[in-house]
C-alpha positions in Angstrom: 74.7 115.9 99.0 76.9 113.1 100.2 74.3 110.6 99.2 74.3 111.9 95.7 78.1 111.8 95.5 78.1 108.2 96.7 75.5 107.2 94.2 77.5 108.9 91.4 80.7 107.1 92.5 78.9 103.7 92.5 77.5 104.4 89.0 80.9 105.3 87.7 82.5 102.2 89.2 79.8 100.0 87.7 80.5 101.5 84.3 84.2 101.0 84.6 83.7 97.3 85.6 81.2 96.6 82.9 83.3 98.2 80.2 86.3 96.2 81.3 84.3 93.0 81.1 83.1 93.9 77.6 86.7 94.5 76.5 87.7 91.0 77.7 84.9 89.1 75.9 85.6 87.1 72.8 83.7 87.4 69.5 81.4 84.5 70.4 80.3 86.1 73.7 79.8 89.5 72.1 77.7 87.9 69.4 75.6 86.3 72.1 74.7 89.7 73.5 74.3 91.2 70.1 77.3 93.5 69.8 80.4 93.5 67.7 84.0 93.8 68.8 84.0 97.4 67.4 81.0 98.2 69.5 82.6 96.8 72.6 85.8 98.7 71.9 84.0 101.9 71.4 82.1 101.4 74.7 85.3 100.5 76.5 87.0 103.7 75.3 84.3 106.0 76.6 85.2 108.0 79.8 83.5 106.6 82.9 81.4 109.7 83.3 79.7 109.3 79.9 76.7 107.0 79.6 
């Protein structure tokens, strides 16, 4: 059970970090990875527990 909770916590932390990075990218970088600023903002606004 503890193993599952630790894995879940790590996944959530990864989502938080990734979404924060997306939010900080400029248009050029977002275009390079194939998403728009609106897409990045929508992803950033998701709660960390949502995939």
